[in-house]
C-alpha positions as CSV (number, residue, x, y, z in Angstrom):
1,X,142.4,131.3,121.8
2,X,139.6,129.7,123.9
3,X,140.0,126.1,125.0
4,X,138.1,123.5,123.0
5,X,135.7,121.4,125.0
6,X,133.5,118.4,124.3
7,X,130.6,120.8,123.8
8,X,132.3,122.3,120.8
9,X,132.3,118.9,119.0
10,X,129.9,118.6,116.1
11,X,126.9,116.5,117.0
12,X,127.2,112.8,116.2
13,X,124.6,111.2,114.0
14,X,123.1,108.4,116.1
15,X,120.0,106.2,115.5
16,X,116.9,107.6,117.1
17,X,113.4,106.2,116.6
18,X,112.1,109.7,116.5
19,X,114.2,110.8,113.5
20,X,113.3,110.1,110.0
21,X,115.5,108.0,107.8
22,X,116.1,105.3,110.4
23,X,114.5,101.9,110.4
24,X,111.7,101.3,113.0
25,X,111.6,97.9,114.8
26,X,108.5,95.7,114.5
27,X,106.9,95.0,117.9
28,X,105.7,91.6,118.9
29,X,107.8,89.7,121.3
30,X,107.5,85.9,121.4
31,X,105.5,84.5,124.3
32,X,106.7,81.3,126.0
33,X,104.2,79.5,123.8
34,X,105.5,81.2,120.6
35,X,109.0,80.2,121.6
36,X,108.0,76.5,122.1
37,X,106.2,76.7,118.7
38,X,109.3,78.1,117.0
39,X,111.5,75.4,118.5
40,X,109.1,72.7,117.3
41,X,108.7,74.4,113.8
42,X,110.4,71.9,111.4
43,X,109.4,73.6,108.2
44,X,112.5,75.9,108.4
45,X,114.7,72.8,108.8
46,X,113.3,71.4,105.6
47,X,112.7,74.6,103.5
48,X,114.8,77.3,105.2
49,X,116.9,77.9,102.1
50,X,113.7,78.4,100.0
51,X,112.4,80.9,102.6
52,X,115.6,82.9,102.6
53,X,115.7,83.0,98.8
54,X,112.1,84.2,98.7
55,X,112.8,87.0,101.2
56,X,115.9,88.1,99.3
57,X,114.1,87.9,95.9
58,X,111.4,90.1,97.3
59,X,114.0,92.8,98.2
60,X,114.4,92.0,102.0
61,X,117.9,92.4,103.4
62,X,119.3,90.1,106.1
63,X,122.0,91.0,108.5
64,X,123.5,88.5,111.0
65,X,125.5,89.8,114.0
66,X,126.9,88.4,117.3
67,X,124.6,89.5,120.1
68,X,126.6,92.0,122.2
69,X,124.7,91.0,125.3
70,X,125.2,87.2,125.1
71,X,127.0,84.5,123.2
72,X,124.2,84.2,120.7
73,X,123.3,85.7,117.4
74,X,121.0,88.4,116.1
75,X,119.3,88.6,112.7
76,X,117.9,91.8,111.3
77,X,115.4,91.5,108.5
78,X,115.0,94.9,106.8
79,X,112.0,95.5,104.6
80,X,112.3,96.1,100.9
81,X,112.6,99.6,99.5
82,X,109.5,101.8,99.0
83,X,106.7,101.5,98.0
84,X,106.6,98.2,100.0
85,X,104.6,98.5,103.3
86,X,107.6,97.0,105.2
87,X,110.0,99.7,103.8
88,X,111.8,101.4,106.7
89,X,111.0,98.6,109.2
90,X,113.1,95.9,110.8
91,X,112.1,92.5,112.1
92,X,114.5,90.8,114.4
93,X,115.4,87.2,115.5
94,X,117.6,86.0,118.3
95,X,119.2,82.6,118.9
96,X,122.0,80.7,120.4
97,X,123.6,80.5,117.0
98,X,123.0,82.2,113.6
99,X,120.8,79.4,112.2
100,X,118.5,79.5,115.2
101,X,118.2,83.3,114.9
102,X,117.4,82.9,111.2
103,X,114.8,80.3,112.1
104,X,113.2,82.7,114.6
105,X,113.0,85.7,112.2
106,X,111.5,83.4,109.5
107,X,109.0,82.0,112.1
108,X,108.0,85.6,113.0
109,X,107.7,86.7,109.4
110,X,105.9,83.6,107.9
111,X,104.1,82.1,110.8
112,X,103.3,84.7,113.6
113,X,102.7,87.6,111.2
114,X,101.7,85.7,108.0
115,X,104.0,88.1,106.1
116,X,101.9,91.1,107.3
117,X,104.0,92.8,110.0
118,X,102.2,94.7,112.8
119,X,103.5,98.2,112.1
120,X,103.1,100.7,114.9
121,X,104.8,104.0,114.2
122,X,105.4,105.8,117.4
123,X,107.7,108.4,115.9
124,X,104.9,111.0,116.0
125,X,104.3,110.5,119.7
126,X,105.5,113.3,122.0
127,X,108.9,112.8,123.5
128,X,108.6,111.5,127.0
129,X,111.3,113.8,128.2
130,X,110.6,117.5,127.7
131,X,113.3,119.0,129.9
Protein backbone atom coordinates (compact mmCIF):
# COMPACT_ATOMS: atom_id res chain seq x y z
CA UNK A 1 0.00 0.00 0.00
CA UNK A 2 1.44 3.44 -0.91
CA UNK A 3 2.49 5.77 1.88
CA UNK A 4 -0.03 8.52 2.64
CA UNK A 5 1.41 12.03 2.38
CA UNK A 6 0.18 15.52 3.21
CA UNK A 7 -0.67 15.89 -0.47
CA UNK A 8 -3.30 13.17 -0.11
CA UNK A 9 -5.23 15.10 2.53
CA UNK A 10 -8.53 16.63 1.41
CA UNK A 11 -8.28 20.37 0.80
CA UNK A 12 -9.19 22.43 3.83
CA UNK A 13 -11.85 25.10 3.44
CA UNK A 14 -10.19 28.41 4.25
CA UNK A 15 -11.47 31.96 3.89
CA UNK A 16 -10.39 33.58 0.66
CA UNK A 17 -11.63 36.91 -0.61
CA UNK A 18 -11.81 35.45 -4.08
CA UNK A 19 -14.25 32.66 -3.22
CA UNK A 20 -17.97 33.20 -3.00
CA UNK A 21 -19.83 32.73 0.23
CA UNK A 22 -17.27 34.53 2.37
CA UNK A 23 -17.68 38.00 3.77
CA UNK A 24 -15.73 40.84 2.20
CA UNK A 25 -14.14 43.51 4.37
CA UNK A 26 -15.04 47.18 3.98
CA UNK A 27 -12.04 49.32 3.11
CA UNK A 28 -11.46 52.70 4.66
CA UNK A 29 -8.80 52.89 7.34
CA UNK A 30 -8.95 55.65 9.88
CA UNK A 31 -6.55 58.53 9.29
CA UNK A 32 -4.84 60.14 12.28
CA UNK A 33 -7.54 62.83 12.16
CA UNK A 34 -10.30 60.19 12.09
CA UNK A 35 -8.74 58.47 15.11
CA UNK A 36 -8.69 61.77 17.03
CA UNK A 37 -12.31 62.44 16.03
CA UNK A 38 -13.30 58.93 17.16
CA UNK A 39 -11.62 59.40 20.55
CA UNK A 40 -13.39 62.76 20.98
CA UNK A 41 -16.78 61.37 19.84
CA UNK A 42 -18.92 61.41 23.00
CA UNK A 43 -22.20 60.41 21.36
CA UNK A 44 -21.28 56.73 21.75
CA UNK A 45 -20.65 57.24 25.47
CA UNK A 46 -24.15 58.69 25.82
CA UNK A 47 -26.13 56.61 23.30
CA UNK A 48 -23.98 53.56 22.50
CA UNK A 49 -26.63 51.14 23.77
CA UNK A 50 -29.23 52.70 21.46
CA UNK A 51 -26.81 52.44 18.51
CA UNK A 52 -26.06 48.78 19.16
CA UNK A 53 -29.75 48.00 19.57
CA UNK A 54 -30.50 49.77 16.26
CA UNK A 55 -27.82 47.73 14.47
CA UNK A 56 -29.06 44.42 15.88
CA UNK A 57 -32.69 45.34 15.14
CA UNK A 58 -31.71 46.03 11.51
CA UNK A 59 -30.19 42.54 11.25
CA UNK A 60 -26.49 43.36 11.72
CA UNK A 61 -24.42 40.83 13.66
CA UNK A 62 -21.64 41.81 16.05
CA UNK A 63 -18.70 39.63 17.05
CA UNK A 64 -16.13 40.67 19.65
CA UNK A 65 -12.78 38.90 19.82
CA UNK A 66 -9.38 39.38 21.40
CA UNK A 67 -6.94 40.76 18.83
CA UNK A 68 -4.41 38.00 18.21
CA UNK A 69 -1.73 40.58 17.34
CA UNK A 70 -2.08 42.71 20.46
CA UNK A 71 -3.70 42.87 23.87
CA UNK A 72 -6.66 44.75 22.37
CA UNK A 73 -10.05 43.79 21.02
CA UNK A 74 -11.58 43.40 17.56
CA UNK A 75 -15.21 43.93 16.61
CA UNK A 76 -16.69 42.55 13.41
CA UNK A 77 -19.97 44.10 12.25
CA UNK A 78 -21.50 41.82 9.63
CA UNK A 79 -24.16 43.19 7.31
CA UNK A 80 -27.74 41.90 7.41
CA UNK A 81 -28.90 39.07 5.17
CA UNK A 82 -29.87 39.74 1.55
CA UNK A 83 -31.30 41.82 -0.04
CA UNK A 84 -29.58 44.45 2.15
CA UNK A 85 -26.68 46.21 0.34
CA UNK A 86 -24.31 45.36 3.22
CA UNK A 87 -25.10 41.65 3.00
CA UNK A 88 -21.84 39.70 2.69
CA UNK A 89 -19.72 42.59 3.99
CA UNK A 90 -17.91 43.12 7.30
CA UNK A 91 -16.95 46.40 8.95
CA UNK A 92 -14.28 46.17 11.65
CA UNK A 93 -13.26 48.14 14.71
CA UNK A 94 -10.20 47.83 16.94
CA UNK A 95 -9.50 49.14 20.39
CA UNK A 96 -7.51 48.59 23.54
CA UNK A 97 -10.65 47.07 25.07
CA UNK A 98 -14.01 45.79 23.74
CA UNK A 99 -15.89 49.04 24.43
CA UNK A 100 -13.35 51.09 22.48
CA UNK A 101 -13.53 48.62 19.59
CA UNK A 102 -17.35 48.87 19.63
CA UNK A 103 -17.07 52.66 19.68
CA UNK A 104 -14.75 52.58 16.66
CA UNK A 105 -17.01 50.32 14.59
CA UNK A 106 -20.02 52.52 15.44
CA UNK A 107 -18.00 55.65 14.58
CA UNK A 108 -17.10 54.16 11.22
CA UNK A 109 -20.68 53.02 10.52
CA UNK A 110 -22.62 56.08 11.70
CA UNK A 111 -20.15 58.98 11.32
CA UNK A 112 -17.49 58.19 8.71
CA UNK A 113 -19.75 56.30 6.32
CA UNK A 114 -23.16 57.69 7.33
CA UNK A 115 -24.53 54.10 7.29
CA UNK A 116 -23.55 53.81 3.58
CA UNK A 117 -20.44 51.63 3.47
CA UNK A 118 -17.96 52.15 0.61
CA UNK A 119 -18.23 48.72 -1.00
CA UNK A 120 -15.48 47.75 -3.40
CA UNK A 121 -15.67 44.16 -4.54
CA UNK A 122 -12.27 43.07 -5.79
CA UNK A 123 -13.21 39.39 -6.05
CA UNK A 124 -13.50 39.66 -9.84
CA UNK A 125 -10.00 41.07 -10.24
CA UNK A 126 -7.42 38.70 -11.66
CA UNK A 127 -5.38 36.79 -9.13
CA UNK A 128 -2.01 38.55 -8.71
CA UNK A 129 -0.24 35.18 -8.69
CA UNK A 130 -0.70 33.11 -11.82
CA UNK A 131 2.02 30.56 -11.25
